[in-house]
N, C-alpha and C positions, 0 to 999 in steps of 0.2 A: 504493499499500500504506500510505503514511503516513496519508493521509486516512480510510482505512478501519479502522485500528486492527487488531486482531487478526483473522488470517485462517488458515484451515486449508491444508495443502499443496495439496489440491485446488483450493480457491479460486484459490490463487497460481498454479497450474499452468494454469488457464483463460487466464491473460494471457500465455501463452509456448507457442511451438511446440516443446515438448520433451517427452520421456518422464517418467513419474512418478519413475522411478528417477534420472534426470538432475536433476530439480527436488528431489528428497530429498538426493541428494549436495550439491547447491549450498547448500541449506539448512543441512545439517550444517557445512559449511565457513564459512557466515556466522555459524552459532551458535559455532563454535570461535574465530572472530575477534573475537567479543563485539559483532557488528553487529546481531544479532537477539535475542530473547528467545523462549523456548518455554514455553508453559503447557499442561498437560495437564488435560482435563477429560473425565471418563467415558471413553469410547472415542476421543476426538479429541485431536489435538495442535494448538495454535494458536501462530502465529508473529506477533511484531510487531517494529518497528524500534526499536532502542535509541536514541532520540533524543539522548541525552547525548552519545554517541558520534560522531554526525554533526555536532553543533553544535560538538564540539572540531575536527572535521575542517575544518569551514567557517572556523572561526577560524584555523587553521593555514593554509589556502589564502589566506586574506585577507591574510596577511603579505607574500604573493608580489605582490600586486597594489597594494600600499600603502593597502589600504582602499577602493580605487575601487569596489567593490560598493556599499558604503554611499551613496556620492556619487551613483552613478548613479540610485539609487532616488528621490532628492530631486528 
């Protein structure tokens, strides 16, 4: 989803074995948590990941492994 950018609920749902109602519920929960953005265009609603929040999460996680993630990439 991150690589694709904005996606509709239907496009997201194609990647999961869940009902449309379940996808909609989870998208609303992710939106409430600030993990995704919602953009409305005409009759469609598009969702995209809030990258800044995930960057903060990764920084938070990195403090538990002493920054080893960066060392492993080198």
